[in-house]
N, C-alpha and C positions, 0 to 999 in steps of 0.2 A: 828679402822676400820678393818673389816674382810678381810682376804686375802685368796685366793685359789691358788693352785699350778698346773702348767701344766708341765708334764714330757715328754721329748722327748728321745726315746731310739733308738739306732742303733746297729746292729750286723754286724761286718765286719770280722768275723772269729776269732777275738781276744776277749778280755774281754769286758763286757758291758760298755758303756759310757753313762752317764745320765746328763741331764741339766734341771734345774728347774727354771721357771719364775713365779714370784708371781705378782698378780694384784688384785685390789679391786673388790668386787662383782658388783659394778655399772659401771665398765668399765675397760679400760686398757690405761695407759699413758694419752694422751690428749683426749681420747675417753671416753664419758660418756653416759650411757643409762638412759633416763628419761621417764616419762609418755608420753611426746609428741613425742619421737623418740630418735634419736642419736644426741649427742652434741659434737662438736669438739672444743677444746680450742687451741689458738695459730695457728701456721702455720702447715698445714697437706699436705702430698704428697701422690698421688695415682699413682701407677705404671701401673695399669690396668684399663679398663673402669669402671666407677662408674654409677650404675643404681639406681636412686632415684625418688620419686614422687614429692618432693619439697625440695628446698634448701633455707634457710632463714638465714640472718646474725643476729648477736646480736643487740639488740635495740640500736639505735644511733650510729651504726658502719656500715661502708660500706661492701659490699660483693665483694671480689676480687678473680678473677680467673686468674691464672698466669701460663704461659708456656714458655719454652725456644724457642719454634718454633711458634705454633699458638694455639688458643683455638677454638674448634669446638663444637657446641651444635646441636644435632640431635633430631628430633621429628619423631616418627614412629607410624603407625597405629597398629591395632590388629594383622595384618598379618606380622608385622615386616618390612613393606615397608617404605622407607624413604619418609616423607611428607614435611619436612622442615629442613633447615640447615642454621646455622649462623656460619661463620668462621671469626675470627679476627686474621689476620696475620701481619707480619712485614711491608708489603707494601700496604695492602688493607684490607677492610672489605667487605666480600661477603655474600649475603643472597640469598638462593635458596628456593623458595616457590611459591605457586600458586598466592598469593597476598601479597604485603608488604604494611603495613600501619604505619603511625606516627600520633598519636592522641594528643589532647590537654591535659593539666594536669588533667582535670575533666573526660576525656575519652569520652566526648560527641561528639566532632567535630573531623573529619578526616582532619589533616593538610596536609598530603601527602600520596598518595597511588599509587601503580604501579602494573600492571599485564601485560599479553601478549598483550592486546588490547590497553591500554591507560595508561597515567600517569596523575594523577589529583592532583592539588595543591589547597587546600581549605583555604589558608590564605587570609586576606584582601589585602595584598600587596606582590608582588614578586619583590625583589630587586636584581639587577645584578650589581656587583661592579667591574668587570674586565675591564681592559683598552680596550680590544678588543670587549666588549659588549657580546652579545649572538648571536649564529649562529644557524639558523634553516635549516635543510636539505629539508624540505617540507613545505606545507602550514601551516599557523597559523590562528586559529579562536579565536577572542577575541572581547569583546564589548568596550574595552577602553585601549588605550596605552598612557601613560603619563610620561613625564620626571620629574626629581626632580625639586623642586622650584629653579628658577634662573639658570637652566641648559637647554641646547638645546636638542631637540629630533631629532635624525637622523635615518632614515630608508634607508638602502643601500643594493644594490645587486651589488657587484663589477664586476661580469662577465656576469650576465644574466638580466632578466627582473624583475622589481618590480611591482606587481599588487595589487591594492586595490579594492575589490569587495564587494558590498552589494546590495541585491535586492531592498531595499527601499531608497537607497541613500548613498552617501559618502560625508561627510562634513569635510572640512579642514578650521580651523579658527585660525587666529593669532590676539588675542585680542588687543595687544598693540604694535605689530611689523609688519614687512613686511612678505609677502608670496612670495617666489621666486621659479620658476620652470625653469630649464635650461637643455638643451640637446645638443648633438653634431649634430644630424640630425634633423628629423622633429618632431615638437610638434603638436599633433593632438587633437583638441577639437571637439567632435562629439556627436550629439544628434539624436537618431533615430526617435523620435516622437515629442519631445518638441523643445525648443529653447535655444540658447546660449545667455545669458543676461549679459551685461557688465554695471554695475551701478556705476558711479563715477563722481565726478565733473570734472576730467581731465582724458582723455584717450590718451595715447601716443603710436604711432607706429613708431619705429625707423628703419633706414636703408631700407626704402621702395625704390625700384628702380624707376628711372625716365624713363618715356616713351620716345620713339624716333619717329620722324616724319615718317609716312608711305606714305604720299601723297606729291609728288614733288611740288604741288602748295602751300603747307604750309611749305616748307623747304626740303632740301635734306635729304636723309636717313642718320641717325646718328646724326642729328642736335639736340643739347640739349640747354637748357636755363639756363646758369650758374648764371645769375643775377636775376633770378626769385625768388621772396620771397613768393608768394602766389600760391598754387597749388590746383588742383582738384584731388580728390581721385577716381581712376577708378578701375574697376574689370574686369579681363579677363573671358572668358567663363569657364575656368578651376577653377576660384575662386581666382587666383593670383591678388594681389593688386599692383598698380603702380601709380605714380604721373604724372600728366600732367599739364602744365602751365595753370593757371586760366585766362580766358578771358571773354568777354561778353557772349559768348556761350560755350557749352561744347567742349573740345578739346580731349576727350578720343579717338574718332575714328581716329583722325589725328596722334596720338602718340601711336597707338596700336601695333607697331612692337614688343614690348616686349612680347606680348602674343604668338608670334610664337615660343618662346623657353620655354614656360611654360608647 
């Protein structure tokens, strides 16, 4: 193998001191110059910035970039302005760019993308495995929300209002179980143009108040009918429901005192 010498000379007012380092023509140490470029063998350290067009590992070997603090990769335009940056630190991985994308192995589908306007997830399923679920600070637009098989689906707003809106309708369906709606104050069912349709073999209304007699001829005010087993369902002008003892004729008028406090 051919070698060449590099001689370093210094003059410090005394005699000359010389040092010669020999290296092969095709490189120096772990560094080799090939037709494709420069090839490094083993572990190499760079103390100053490294400017290259492409870095490629050996075939069937991973490419490892290692630093005692962090590893930063910068991309610049023709004017030297920073257009993208990827930093891998001890506590976080930070990407700074106009748009960040994660693609499928074939490169055709965008699995995840983020920019200043929106974050898009292109996978068929988004799975959240945390015990506390997922928290949204603002509105959420989606065509389908589904729980895992044999798991409950829970939508909750601990301190504010939970709204479900759709211009063509909102459907809540429990195929093999119960549907339960509960609240501390009022439960409002409202239809501005259509109707509210209850379709079931049995409809139960619990804790409906009993009406009290308003006409002295039909009993003193405050009179109730504790032994009554059949009642008439009455409606106040405000829409409030109350029960009145069922007789041959309607008794709603005679027990309508309950409407005074509705």
